[in-house]
N, CA, C, O and CB atoms as a CASP TS submission, in Angstrom:
PFRMAT TS
TARGET T0000
AUTHOR 0000-0000-0000
METHOD Language model
MODEL 1
PARENT N/A
ATOM      1  N   MET     1       0.819  -1.185   0.000  1.00  0.00           N
ATOM      2  CA  MET     1       0.000   0.000   0.000  1.00  0.00           C
ATOM      3  C   MET     1       0.864   1.250   0.000  1.00  0.00           C
ATOM      4  O   MET     1       0.507   2.248  -0.626  1.00  0.00           O
ATOM      5  CB  MET     1      -0.932  -0.002   1.193  1.00  0.00           C
ATOM      6  N   LYS     2       1.979   1.209   0.683  1.00  0.00           N
ATOM      7  CA  LYS     2       2.851   2.379   0.754  1.00  0.00           C
ATOM      8  C   LYS     2       3.508   2.645  -0.606  1.00  0.00           C
ATOM      9  O   LYS     2       3.902   3.774  -0.898  1.00  0.00           O
ATOM     10  CB  LYS     2       3.929   2.180   1.842  1.00  0.00           C
ATOM     11  N   PHE     3       3.621   1.611  -1.426  1.00  0.00           N
ATOM     12  CA  PHE     3       4.236   1.773  -2.735  1.00  0.00           C
ATOM     13  C   PHE     3       3.411   2.703  -3.624  1.00  0.00           C
ATOM     14  O   PHE     3       3.985   3.435  -4.430  1.00  0.00           O
ATOM     15  CB  PHE     3       4.407   0.414  -3.409  1.00  0.00           C
ATOM     16  N   TYR     4       2.086   2.698  -3.502  1.00  0.00           N
ATOM     17  CA  TYR     4       1.212   3.503  -4.348  1.00  0.00           C
ATOM     18  C   TYR     4       1.128   4.959  -3.892  1.00  0.00           C
ATOM     19  O   TYR     4       0.681   5.812  -4.659  1.00  0.00           O
ATOM     20  CB  TYR     4      -0.171   2.899  -4.372  1.00  0.00           C
ATOM     21  N   ILE     5       1.537   5.254  -2.699  1.00  0.00           N
ATOM     22  CA  ILE     5       1.441   6.622  -2.192  1.00  0.00           C
ATOM     23  C   ILE     5       2.461   7.527  -2.885  1.00  0.00           C
ATOM     24  O   ILE     5       2.121   8.650  -3.258  1.00  0.00           O
ATOM     25  CB  ILE     5       1.654   6.648  -0.666  1.00  0.00           C
ATOM     26  N   PHE     6       3.702   7.067  -3.068  1.00  0.00           N
ATOM     27  CA  PHE     6       4.738   7.898  -3.661  1.00  0.00           C
ATOM     28  C   PHE     6       4.431   8.274  -5.123  1.00  0.00           C
ATOM     29  O   PHE     6       4.551   9.451  -5.463  1.00  0.00           O
ATOM     30  CB  PHE     6       6.071   7.176  -3.583  1.00  0.00           C
ATOM     31  N   PRO     7       4.040   7.338  -6.002  1.00  0.00           N
ATOM     32  CA  PRO     7       3.720   7.756  -7.381  1.00  0.00           C
ATOM     33  C   PRO     7       2.501   8.684  -7.435  1.00  0.00           C
ATOM     34  O   PRO     7       2.439   9.587  -8.269  1.00  0.00           O
ATOM     35  CB  PRO     7       3.466   6.523  -8.260  1.00  0.00           C
ATOM     36  N   GLY     8       1.541   8.456  -6.548  1.00  0.00           N
ATOM     37  CA  GLY     8       0.370   9.324  -6.536  1.00  0.00           C
ATOM     38  C   GLY     8       0.727  10.728  -6.096  1.00  0.00           C
ATOM     39  O   GLY     8       0.244  11.701  -6.674  1.00  0.00           O
ATOM     40  N   ALA     9       1.571  10.848  -5.077  1.00  0.00           N
ATOM     41  CA  ALA     9       1.996  12.159  -4.607  1.00  0.00           C
ATOM     42  C   ALA     9       2.870  12.843  -5.652  1.00  0.00           C
ATOM     43  O   ALA     9       2.787  14.059  -5.823  1.00  0.00           O
ATOM     44  CB  ALA     9       2.752  12.035  -3.276  1.00  0.00           C
ATOM     45  N   ALA    10       3.699  12.085  -6.347  1.00  0.00           N
ATOM     46  CA  ALA    10       4.544  12.664  -7.384  1.00  0.00           C
ATOM     47  C   ALA    10       3.697  13.183  -8.552  1.00  0.00           C
ATOM     48  O   ALA    10       4.001  14.236  -9.113  1.00  0.00           O
ATOM     49  CB  ALA    10       5.563  11.626  -7.882  1.00  0.00           C
ATOM     50  N   ALA    11       2.655  12.465  -8.917  1.00  0.00           N
ATOM     51  CA  ALA    11       1.785  12.913  -9.999  1.00  0.00           C
ATOM     52  C   ALA    11       1.050  14.188  -9.614  1.00  0.00           C
ATOM     53  O   ALA    11       0.889  15.082 -10.444  1.00  0.00           O
ATOM     54  CB  ALA    11       0.783  11.820 -10.367  1.00  0.00           C
ATOM     55  N   LEU    12       0.602  14.283  -8.362  1.00  0.00           N
ATOM     56  CA  LEU    12      -0.062  15.498  -7.908  1.00  0.00           C
ATOM     57  C   LEU    12       0.904  16.680  -7.859  1.00  0.00           C
ATOM     58  O   LEU    12       0.535  17.797  -8.222  1.00  0.00           O
ATOM     59  CB  LEU    12      -0.685  15.274  -6.536  1.00  0.00           C
ATOM     60  N   ALA    13       2.112  16.447  -7.424  1.00  0.00           N
ATOM     61  CA  ALA    13       3.092  17.525  -7.335  1.00  0.00           C
ATOM     62  C   ALA    13       3.493  18.016  -8.725  1.00  0.00           C
ATOM     63  O   ALA    13       3.608  19.223  -8.940  1.00  0.00           O
ATOM     64  CB  ALA    13       4.330  17.058  -6.562  1.00  0.00           C
ATOM     65  N   LEU    14       3.706  17.109  -9.660  1.00  0.00           N
ATOM     66  CA  LEU    14       4.062  17.520 -11.013  1.00  0.00           C
ATOM     67  C   LEU    14       2.887  18.214 -11.712  1.00  0.00           C
ATOM     68  O   LEU    14       3.094  19.126 -12.513  1.00  0.00           O
ATOM     69  CB  LEU    14       4.519  16.308 -11.829  1.00  0.00           C
ATOM     70  N   GLY    15       1.666  17.788 -11.414  1.00  0.00           N
ATOM     71  CA  GLY    15       0.492  18.435 -11.998  1.00  0.00           C
ATOM     72  C   GLY    15       0.304  19.842 -11.468  1.00  0.00           C
ATOM     73  O   GLY    15      -0.157  20.720 -12.197  1.00  0.00           O
ATOM     74  N   ALA    16       0.654  20.074 -10.203  1.00  0.00           N
ATOM     75  CA  ALA    16       0.518  21.406  -9.620  1.00  0.00           C
ATOM     76  C   ALA    16       1.557  22.361 -10.176  1.00  0.00           C
ATOM     77  O   ALA    16       1.324  23.569 -10.202  1.00  0.00           O
ATOM     78  CB  ALA    16       0.636  21.337  -8.106  1.00  0.00           C
ATOM     79  N   CYS    17       2.688  21.857 -10.618  1.00  0.00           N
ATOM     80  CA  CYS    17       3.767  22.704 -11.134  1.00  0.00           C
ATOM     81  C   CYS    17       3.651  22.962 -12.631  1.00  0.00           C
ATOM     82  O   CYS    17       4.463  23.701 -13.187  1.00  0.00           O
ATOM     83  CB  CYS    17       5.103  22.071 -10.838  1.00  0.00           C
ATOM     84  N   SER    18       2.683  22.383 -13.281  1.00  0.00           N
ATOM     85  CA  SER    18       2.593  22.528 -14.730  1.00  0.00           C
ATOM     86  C   SER    18       2.082  23.917 -15.109  1.00  0.00           C
ATOM     87  O   SER    18       1.542  24.646 -14.276  1.00  0.00           O
ATOM     88  CB  SER    18       1.676  21.446 -15.320  1.00  0.00           C
ATOM     89  N   VAL    19       2.261  24.261 -16.362  1.00  0.00           N
ATOM     90  CA  VAL    19       1.825  25.552 -16.894  1.00  0.00           C
ATOM     91  C   VAL    19       0.307  25.525 -17.051  1.00  0.00           C
ATOM     92  O   VAL    19      -0.280  24.478 -17.324  1.00  0.00           O
ATOM     93  CB  VAL    19       2.525  25.869 -18.262  1.00  0.00           C
ATOM     94  N   ASP    20      -0.321  26.685 -16.874  1.00  0.00           N
ATOM     95  CA  ASP    20      -1.769  26.760 -17.040  1.00  0.00           C
ATOM     96  C   ASP    20      -2.137  26.393 -18.477  1.00  0.00           C
ATOM     97  O   ASP    20      -1.454  26.810 -19.412  1.00  0.00           O
ATOM     98  CB  ASP    20      -2.294  28.178 -16.683  1.00  0.00           C
ATOM     99  N   PRO    21      -3.197  25.626 -18.665  1.00  0.00           N
ATOM    100  CA  PRO    21      -3.591  25.239 -20.023  1.00  0.00           C
ATOM    101  C   PRO    21      -4.145  26.436 -20.784  1.00  0.00           C
ATOM    102  O   PRO    21      -4.605  27.411 -20.189  1.00  0.00           O
ATOM    103  CB  PRO    21      -4.634  24.109 -19.983  1.00  0.00           C
ATOM    104  N   THR    22      -4.093  26.347 -22.081  1.00  0.00           N
ATOM    105  CA  THR    22      -4.639  27.431 -22.903  1.00  0.00           C
ATOM    106  C   THR    22      -6.157  27.431 -22.755  1.00  0.00           C
ATOM    107  O   THR    22      -6.768  26.364 -22.688  1.00  0.00           O
ATOM    108  CB  THR    22      -4.222  27.273 -24.408  1.00  0.00           C
ATOM    109  N   PRO    23      -6.773  28.603 -22.703  1.00  0.00           N
ATOM    110  CA  PRO    23      -8.225  28.650 -22.553  1.00  0.00           C
ATOM    111  C   PRO    23      -8.921  28.152 -23.814  1.00  0.00           C
ATOM    112  O   PRO    23      -8.365  28.205 -24.910  1.00  0.00           O
ATOM    113  CB  PRO    23      -8.682  30.073 -22.227  1.00  0.00           C
ATOM    114  N   LEU    24     -10.125  27.678 -23.642  1.00  0.00           N
ATOM    115  CA  LEU    24     -10.900  27.188 -24.777  1.00  0.00           C
ATOM    116  C   LEU    24     -11.342  28.357 -25.641  1.00  0.00           C
ATOM    117  O   LEU    24     -11.607  29.441 -25.121  1.00  0.00           O
ATOM    118  CB  LEU    24     -12.120  26.376 -24.300  1.00  0.00           C
ATOM    119  N   PRO    25     -11.428  28.157 -26.946  1.00  0.00           N
ATOM    120  CA  PRO    25     -11.858  29.257 -27.823  1.00  0.00           C
ATOM    121  C   PRO    25     -13.345  29.541 -27.644  1.00  0.00           C
ATOM    122  O   PRO    25     -14.100  28.708 -27.144  1.00  0.00           O
ATOM    123  CB  PRO    25     -11.558  28.923 -29.299  1.00  0.00           C
ATOM    124  N   SER    26     -13.735  30.713 -28.056  1.00  0.00           N
ATOM    125  CA  SER    26     -15.144  31.094 -27.979  1.00  0.00           C
ATOM    126  C   SER    26     -15.932  30.301 -29.016  1.00  0.00           C
ATOM    127  O   SER    26     -15.607  30.323 -30.203  1.00  0.00           O
ATOM    128  CB  SER    26     -15.323  32.627 -28.200  1.00  0.00           C
ATOM    129  N   VAL    27     -16.949  29.613 -28.569  1.00  0.00           N
ATOM    130  CA  VAL    27     -17.723  28.760 -29.468  1.00  0.00           C
ATOM    131  C   VAL    27     -18.663  29.593 -30.329  1.00  0.00           C
ATOM    132  O   VAL    27     -18.997  29.192 -31.444  1.00  0.00           O
ATOM    133  CB  VAL    27     -18.518  27.721 -28.671  1.00  0.00           C
ATOM    134  N   ALA    28     -19.091  30.742 -29.830  1.00  0.00           N
ATOM    135  CA  ALA    28     -20.036  31.564 -30.585  1.00  0.00           C
ATOM    136  C   ALA    28     -19.424  32.041 -31.901  1.00  0.00           C
ATOM    137  O   ALA    28     -20.145  32.210 -32.885  1.00  0.00           O
ATOM    138  CB  ALA    28     -20.482  32.768 -29.746  1.00  0.00           C
ATOM    139  N   ASP    29     -18.121  32.259 -31.938  1.00  0.00           N
ATOM    140  CA  ASP    29     -17.479  32.713 -33.163  1.00  0.00           C
ATOM    141  C   ASP    29     -17.365  31.600 -34.192  1.00  0.00           C
ATOM    142  O   ASP    29     -17.297  31.878 -35.389  1.00  0.00           O
ATOM    143  CB  ASP    29     -16.109  33.268 -32.856  1.00  0.00           C
ATOM    144  N   GLN    30     -17.343  30.365 -33.760  1.00  0.00           N
ATOM    145  CA  GLN    30     -17.121  29.242 -34.665  1.00  0.00           C
ATOM    146  C   GLN    30     -18.409  28.636 -35.217  1.00  0.00           C
ATOM    147  O   GLN    30     -18.355  27.825 -36.141  1.00  0.00           O
ATOM    148  CB  GLN    30     -16.341  28.181 -33.959  1.00  0.00           C
ATOM    149  N   GLN    31     -19.546  29.007 -34.678  1.00  0.00           N
ATOM    150  CA  GLN    31     -20.797  28.430 -35.155  1.00  0.00           C
ATOM    151  C   GLN    31     -21.135  28.979 -36.534  1.00  0.00           C
ATOM    152  O   GLN    31     -20.969  30.170 -36.797  1.00  0.00           O
ATOM    153  CB  GLN    31     -21.942  28.718 -34.166  1.00  0.00           C
ATOM    154  N   ALA    32     -21.601  28.113 -37.398  1.00  0.00           N
ATOM    155  CA  ALA    32     -21.950  28.513 -38.754  1.00  0.00           C
ATOM    156  C   ALA    32     -23.238  29.315 -38.749  1.00  0.00           C
ATOM    157  O   ALA    32     -24.129  29.097 -37.928  1.00  0.00           O
ATOM    158  CB  ALA    32     -22.087  27.287 -39.664  1.00  0.00           C
ATOM    159  N   VAL    33     -23.312  30.232 -39.670  1.00  0.00           N
ATOM    160  CA  VAL    33     -24.517  31.036 -39.801  1.00  0.00           C
ATOM    161  C   VAL    33     -25.582  30.182 -40.471  1.00  0.00           C
ATOM    162  O   VAL    33     -25.339  29.597 -41.527  1.00  0.00           O
ATOM    163  CB  VAL    33     -24.246  32.344 -40.614  1.00  0.00           C
ATOM    164  N   SER    34     -26.741  30.110 -39.873  1.00  0.00           N
ATOM    165  CA  SER    34     -27.805  29.298 -40.458  1.00  0.00           C
ATOM    166  C   SER    34     -28.539  30.116 -41.506  1.00  0.00           C
ATOM    167  O   SER    34     -29.107  31.168 -41.210  1.00  0.00           O
ATOM    168  CB  SER    34     -28.788  28.793 -39.370  1.00  0.00           C
ATOM    169  N   ASN    35     -28.517  29.624 -42.715  1.00  0.00           N
ATOM    170  CA  ASN    35     -29.164  30.292 -43.830  1.00  0.00           C
ATOM    171  C   ASN    35     -30.294  29.392 -44.302  1.00  0.00           C
ATOM    172  O   ASN    35     -30.062  28.221 -44.604  1.00  0.00           O
ATOM    173  CB  ASN    35     -28.154  30.603 -44.987  1.00  0.00           C
ATOM    174  N   ALA    36     -31.511  29.916 -44.372  1.00  0.00           N
ATOM    175  CA  ALA    36     -32.674  29.107 -44.735  1.00  0.00           C
ATOM    176  C   ALA    36     -32.606  28.649 -46.189  1.00  0.00           C
ATOM    177  O   ALA    36     -33.182  27.616 -46.528  1.00  0.00           O
ATOM    178  CB  ALA    36     -33.961  29.895 -44.497  1.00  0.00           C
ATOM    179  N   SER    37     -31.920  29.389 -47.055  1.00  0.00           N
ATOM    180  CA  SER    37     -31.863  29.006 -48.456  1.00  0.00           C
ATOM    181  C   SER    37     -30.911  27.830 -48.676  1.00  0.00           C
ATOM    182  O   SER    37     -31.039  27.120 -49.674  1.00  0.00           O
ATOM    183  CB  SER    37     -31.435  30.193 -49.306  1.00  0.00           C
ATOM    184  N   VAL    38     -29.971  27.613 -47.776  1.00  0.00           N
ATOM    185  CA  VAL    38     -29.010  26.531 -47.930  1.00  0.00           C
ATOM    186  C   VAL    38     -29.582  25.218 -47.416  1.00  0.00           C
ATOM    187  O   VAL    38     -29.374  24.171 -48.030  1.00  0.00           O
ATOM    188  CB  VAL    38     -27.712  26.863 -47.199  1.00  0.00           C
ATOM    189  N   SER    39     -30.294  25.259 -46.307  1.00  0.00           N
ATOM    190  CA  SER    39     -30.821  24.030 -45.717  1.00  0.00           C
ATOM    191  C   SER    39     -32.117  23.631 -46.393  1.00  0.00           C
ATOM    192  O   SER    39     -32.907  24.483 -46.799  1.00  0.00           O
ATOM    193  CB  SER    39     -31.042  24.201 -44.210  1.00  0.00           C
ATOM    194  N   SER    40     -32.328  22.335 -46.511  1.00  0.00           N
ATOM    195  CA  SER    40     -33.553  21.839 -47.127  1.00  0.00           C
ATOM    196  C   SER    40     -34.637  21.717 -46.063  1.00  0.00           C
ATOM    197  O   SER    40     -34.341  21.413 -44.907  1.00  0.00           O
ATOM    198  CB  SER    40     -33.312  20.475 -47.825  1.00  0.00           C
ATOM    199  N   PRO    41     -35.882  21.951 -46.442  1.00  0.00           N
ATOM    200  CA  PRO    41     -36.968  21.839 -45.458  1.00  0.00           C
ATOM    201  C   PRO    41     -37.196  20.385 -45.070  1.00  0.00           C
ATOM    202  O   PRO    41     -37.053  19.479 -45.892  1.00  0.00           O
ATOM    203  CB  PRO    41     -38.269  22.447 -46.013  1.00  0.00           C
ATOM    204  N   ILE    42     -37.544  20.182 -43.844  1.00  0.00           N
ATOM    205  CA  ILE    42     -37.803  18.840 -43.339  1.00  0.00           C
ATOM    206  C   ILE    42     -39.273  18.515 -43.574  1.00  0.00           C
ATOM    207  O   ILE    42     -40.157  19.262 -43.154  1.00  0.00           O
ATOM    208  CB  ILE    42     -37.434  18.721 -41.825  1.00  0.00           C
ATOM    209  N   GLN    43     -39.524  17.413 -44.237  1.00  0.00           N
ATOM    210  CA  GLN    43     -40.890  17.003 -44.517  1.00  0.00           C
ATOM    211  C   GLN    43     -41.204  15.744 -43.728  1.00  0.00           C
ATOM    212  O   GLN    43     -40.362  14.855 -43.602  1.00  0.00           O
ATOM    213  CB  GLN    43     -41.102  16.771 -46.031  1.00  0.00           C
ATOM    214  N   TYR    44     -42.406  15.670 -43.202  1.00  0.00           N
ATOM    215  CA  TYR    44     -42.829  14.506 -42.424  1.00  0.00           C
ATOM    216  C   TYR    44     -43.066  13.332 -43.358  1.00  0.00           C
ATOM    217  O   TYR    44     -43.737  13.464 -44.381  1.00  0.00           O
ATOM    218  CB  TYR    44     -44.107  14.817 -41.605  1.00  0.00           C
ATOM    219  N   GLN    45     -42.512  12.191 -43.000  1.00  0.00           N
ATOM    220  CA  GLN    45     -42.744  10.961 -43.745  1.00  0.00           C
ATOM    221  C   GLN    45     -43.341   9.941 -42.788  1.00  0.00           C
ATOM    222  O   GLN    45     -42.761   9.639 -41.746  1.00  0.00           O
ATOM    223  CB  GLN    45     -41.424  10.425 -44.394  1.00  0.00           C
ATOM    224  N   ASN    46     -44.483   9.425 -43.143  1.00  0.00           N
ATOM    225  CA  ASN    46     -45.162   8.451 -42.315  1.00  0.00           C
ATOM    226  C   ASN    46     -44.367   7.143 -42.327  1.00  0.00           C
ATOM    227  O   ASN    46     -44.129   6.590 -43.401  1.00  0.00           O
ATOM    228  CB  ASN    46     -46.616   8.227 -42.807  1.00  0.00           C
ATOM    229  N   PRO    47     -43.949   6.631 -41.160  1.00  0.00           N
ATOM    230  CA  PRO    47     -43.170   5.396 -41.148  1.00  0.00           C
ATOM    231  C   PRO    47     -43.981   4.173 -41.550  1.00  0.00           C
ATOM    232  O   PRO    47     -43.401   3.140 -41.885  1.00  0.00           O
ATOM    233  CB  PRO    47     -42.587   5.180 -39.784  1.00  0.00           C
ATOM    234  N   LEU    48     -45.292   4.260 -41.525  1.00  0.00           N
ATOM    235  CA  LEU    48     -46.139   3.124 -41.895  1.00  0.00           C
ATOM    236  C   LEU    48     -46.754   3.309 -43.274  1.00  0.00           C
ATOM    237  O   LEU    48     -47.809   2.736 -43.545  1.00  0.00           O
ATOM    238  CB  LEU    48     -47.241   2.927 -40.860  1.00  0.00           C
ATOM    239  N   ALA    49     -46.137   4.084 -44.152  1.00  0.00           N
ATOM    240  CA  ALA    49     -46.718   4.417 -45.447  1.00  0.00           C
ATOM    241  C   ALA    49     -46.871   3.188 -46.347  1.00  0.00           C
ATOM    242  O   ALA    49     -47.891   3.079 -47.028  1.00  0.00           O
ATOM    243  CB  ALA    49     -45.864   5.460 -46.141  1.00  0.00           C
ATOM    244  N   GLY    50     -45.930   2.277 -46.386  1.00  0.00           N
ATOM    245  CA  GLY    50     -46.015   1.134 -47.286  1.00  0.00           C
ATOM    246  C   GLY    50     -46.569  -0.123 -46.644  1.00  0.00           C
ATOM    247  O   GLY    50     -46.468  -1.204 -47.225  1.00  0.00           O
ATOM    248  N   TYR    51     -47.151  -0.009 -45.459  1.00  0.00           N
ATOM    249  CA  TYR    51     -47.618  -1.182 -44.730  1.00  0.00           C
ATOM    250  C   TYR    51     -48.953  -1.665 -45.284  1.00  0.00           C
ATOM    251  O   TYR    51     -49.870  -0.871 -45.491  1.00  0.00           O
ATOM    252  CB  TYR    51     -47.746  -0.869 -43.237  1.00  0.00           C
ATOM    253  N   THR    52     -49.056  -2.957 -45.520  1.00  0.00           N
ATOM    254  CA  THR    52     -50.337  -3.561 -45.894  1.00  0.00           C
ATOM    255  C   THR    52     -50.650  -4.650 -44.877  1.00  0.00           C
ATOM    256  O   THR    52     -49.785  -5.459 -44.540  1.00  0.00           O
ATOM    257  CB  THR    52     -50.299  -4.143 -47.358  1.00  0.00           C
ATOM    258  N   TYR    53     -51.854  -4.670 -44.401  1.00  0.00           N
ATOM    259  CA  TYR    53     -52.273  -5.632 -43.383  1.00  0.00           C
ATOM    260  C   TYR    53     -52.464  -6.994 -44.035  1.00  0.00           C
ATOM    261  O   TYR    53     -53.144  -7.116 -45.053  1.00  0.00           O
ATOM    262  CB  TYR    53     -53.581  -5.170 -42.677  1.00  0.00           C
ATOM    263  N   ARG    54     -51.864  -8.000 -43.446  1.00  0.00           N
ATOM    264  CA  ARG    54     -52.007  -9.368 -43.932  1.00  0.00           C
ATOM    265  C   ARG    54     -52.553 -10.219 -42.806  1.00  0.00           C
ATOM    266  O   ARG    54     -51.823 -10.619 -41.899  1.00  0.00           O
ATOM    267  CB  ARG    54     -50.654  -9.932 -44.453  1.00  0.00           C
ATOM    268  N   ALA    55     -53.823 -10.487 -42.871  1.00  0.00           N
ATOM    269  CA  ALA    55     -54.482 -11.270 -41.838  1.00  0.00           C
ATOM    270  C   ALA    55     -54.171 -12.751 -42.048  1.00  0.00           C
ATOM    271  O   ALA    55     -53.981 -13.189 -43.183  1.00  0.00           O
ATOM    272  CB  ALA    55     -56.013 -11.022 -41.850  1.00  0.00           C
ATOM    273  N   PRO    56     -54.118 -13.507 -40.985  1.00  0.00           N
ATOM    274  CA  PRO    56     -53.908 -14.944 -41.153  1.00  0.00           C
ATOM    275  C   PRO    56     -55.103 -15.571 -41.862  1.00  0.00           C
ATOM    276  O   PRO    56     -56.255 -15.238 -41.584  1.00  0.00           O
ATOM    277  CB  PRO    56     -53.675 -15.625 -39.788  1.00  0.00           C
ATOM    278  N   THR    57     -54.807 -16.482 -42.781  1.00  0.00           N
ATOM    279  CA  THR    57     -55.879 -17.101 -43.564  1.00  0.00           C
ATOM    280  C   THR    57     -56.396 -18.369 -42.916  1.00  0.00           C
ATOM    281  O   THR    57     -57.385 -18.942 -43.374  1.00  0.00           O
ATOM    282  CB  THR    57     -55.395 -17.408 -44.964  1.00  0.00           C
ATOM    283  N   GLY    58     -55.747 -18.809 -41.868  1.00  0.00           N
ATOM    284  CA  GLY    58     -56.196 -20.011 -41.199  1.00  0.00           C
ATOM    285  C   GLY    58     -55.190 -21.131 -41.361  1.00  0.00           C
ATOM    286  O   GLY    58     -54.265 -21.024 -42.167  1.00  0.00           O
ATOM    287  N   PRO    59     -55.356 -22.192 -40.615  1.00  0.00           N
ATOM    288  CA  PRO    59     -54.407 -23.299 -40.720  1.00  0.00           C
ATOM    289  C   PRO    59     -54.585 -24.043 -42.046  1.00  0.00           C
ATOM    290  O   PRO    59     -55.702 -24.275 -42.508  1.00  0.00           O
ATOM    291  CB  PRO    59     -54.581 -24.271 -39.535  1.00  0.00           C
ATOM    292  N   ARG    60     -53.453 -24.405 -42.636  1.00  0.00           N
ATOM    293  CA  ARG    60     -53.455 -25.164 -43.882  1.00  0.00           C
ATOM    294  C   ARG    60     -52.536 -26.356 -43.714  1.00  0.00           C
ATOM    295  O   ARG    60     -51.765 -26.441 -42.758  1.00  0.00           O
ATOM    296  CB  ARG    60     -53.011 -24.283 -45.088  1.00  0.00           C
ATOM    297  N   ASP    61     -52.633 -27.261 -44.645  1.00  0.00           N
ATOM    298  CA  ASP    61     -51.772 -28.434 -44.632  1.00  0.00           C
ATOM    299  C   ASP    61     -50.343 -28.004 -44.944  1.00  0.00           C
ATOM    300  O   ASP    61     -50.105 -27.325 -45.942  1.00  0.00           O
ATOM    301  CB  ASP    61     -52.265 -29.499 -45.649  1.00  0.00           C
ATOM    302  N   TRP    62     -49.399 -28.391 -44.105  1.00  0.00           N
ATOM    303  CA  TRP    62     -48.023 -27.909 -44.257  1.00  0.00           C
ATOM    304  C   TRP    62     -47.350 -28.463 -45.498  1.00  0.00           C
ATOM    305  O   TRP    62     -46.443 -27.829 -46.038  1.00  0.00           O
ATOM    306  CB  TRP    62     -47.207 -28.273 -43.038  1.00  0.00           C
ATOM    307  N   ARG    63     -47.770 -29.623 -45.961  1.00  0.00           N
ATOM    308  CA  ARG    63     -47.165 -30.188 -47.166  1.00  0.00           C
ATOM    309  C   ARG    63     -47.501 -29.344 -48.400  1.00  0.00           C
ATOM    310  O   ARG    63     -46.638 -29.097 -49.242  1.00  0.00           O
ATOM    311  CB  ARG    63     -47.640 -31.635 -47.371  1.00  0.00           C
ATOM    312  N   SER    64     -48.744 -28.910 -48.498  1.00  0.00           N
ATOM    313  CA  SER    64     -49.124 -28.096 -49.662  1.00  0.00           C
ATOM    314  C   SER    64     -48.472 -26.715 -49.607  1.00  0.00           C
ATOM    315  O   SER    64     -48.126 -26.157 -50.648  1.00  0.00           O
ATOM    316  CB  SER    64     -50.655 -27.950 -49.739  1.00  0.00           C
ATOM    317  N   VAL    65     -48.301 -26.158 -48.410  1.00  0.00           N
ATOM    318  CA  VAL    65     -47.635 -24.865 -48.272  1.00  0.00           C
ATOM    319  C   VAL    65     -46.175 -24.985 -48.682  1.00  0.00           C
ATOM    320  O   VAL    65     -45.653 -24.106 -49.369  1.00  0.00           O
ATOM    321  CB  VAL    65     -47.747 -24.343 -46.825  1.00  0.00           C
ATOM    322  N   ASN    66     -45.507 -26.060 -48.271  1.00  0.00           N
ATOM    323  CA  ASN    66     -44.107 -26.265 -48.643  1.00  0.00           C
ATOM    324  C   ASN    66     -43.953 -26.461 -50.151  1.00  0.00           C
ATOM    325  O   ASN    66     -42.991 -25.973 -50.744  1.00  0.00           O
ATOM    326  CB  ASN    66     -43.534 -27.473 -47.898  1.00  0.00           C
ATOM    327  N   GLU    67     -44.877 -27.158 -50.760  1.00  0.00           N
ATOM    328  CA  GLU    67     -44.815 -27.372 -52.198  1.00  0.00           C
ATOM    329  C   GLU    67     -45.020 -26.065 -52.961  1.00  0.00           C
ATOM    330  O   GLU    67     -44.430 -25.879 -54.025  1.00  0.00           O
ATOM    331  CB  GLU    67     -45.859 -28.400 -52.624  1.00  0.00           C
ATOM    332  N   GLU    68     -45.837 -25.168 -52.442  1.00  0.00           N
ATOM    333  CA  GLU    68     -46.074 -23.875 -53.111  1.00  0.00           C
ATOM    334  C   GLU    68     -44.825 -22.986 -53.024  1.00  0.00           C
ATOM    335  O   GLU    68     -44.619 -22.133 -53.888  1.00  0.00           O
ATOM    336  CB  GLU    68     -47.296 -23.146 -52.473  1.00  0.00           C
ATOM    337  N   GLN    69     -44.011 -23.169 -52.018  1.00  0.00           N
ATOM    338  CA  GLN    69     -42.866 -22.290 -51.801  1.00  0.00           C
ATOM    339  C   GLN    69     -41.555 -22.871 -52.312  1.00  0.00           C
ATOM    340  O   GLN    69     -40.498 -22.278 -52.095  1.00  0.00           O
ATOM    341  CB  GLN    69     -42.737 -21.984 -50.342  1.00  0.00           C
ATOM    342  N   THR    70     -41.597 -23.999 -52.975  1.00  0.00           N
ATOM    343  CA  THR    70     -40.364 -24.578 -53.507  1.00  0.00           C
ATOM    344  C   THR    70     -39.866 -23.743 -54.686  1.00  0.00           C
ATOM    345  O   THR    70     -40.627 -22.957 -55.251  1.00  0.00           O
ATOM    346  CB  THR    70     -40.589 -26.050 -53.940  1.00  0.00           C
ATOM    347  N   GLU    71     -38.598 -23.907 -55.059  1.00  0.00           N
ATOM    348  CA  GLU    71     -38.009 -23.123 -56.120  1.00  0.00           C
ATOM    349  C   GLU    71     -38.566 -23.490 -57.493  1.00  0.00           C
ATOM    350  O   GLU    71     -38.531 -22.668 -58.409  1.00  0.00           O
ATOM    351  CB  GLU    71     -36.519 -23.295 -56.110  1.00  0.00           C
ATOM    352  N   GLY    72     -39.065 -24.676 -57.646  1.00  0.00           N
ATOM    353  CA  GLY    72     -39.592 -25.115 -58.933  1.00  0.00           C
ATOM    354  C   GLY    72     -40.910 -24.441 -59.295  1.00  0.00           C
ATOM    355  O   GLY    72     -41.274 -24.392 -60.470  1.00  0.00           O
ATOM    356  N   ASN    73     -41.619 -23.930 -58.316  1.00  0.00           N
ATOM    357  CA  ASN    73     -42.933 -23.319 -58.595  1.00  0.00           C
ATOM    358  C   ASN    73     -42.833 -21.850 -58.807  1.00  0.00           C
ATOM    359  O   ASN    73     -43.844 -21.191 -59.051  1.00  0.00           O
ATOM    360  CB  ASN    73     -43.897 -23.587 -57.478  1.00  0.00           C
TER
END
């Protein structure tokens, strides 16, 4: 446990002696000007537009269903 105290104290001491970091730039100057002619208007698209309801037709014989779905048909 005593082994970890010295590297931790050394890291804190070296961090305290470091040069102050450069300040962050002003973000307001870097933001792009929003121009309505450049951006395209957002149009609503219904996520269920191509949906067609397929109700179950009832139980059928599985052999005839498999034969209908084979590659030969």
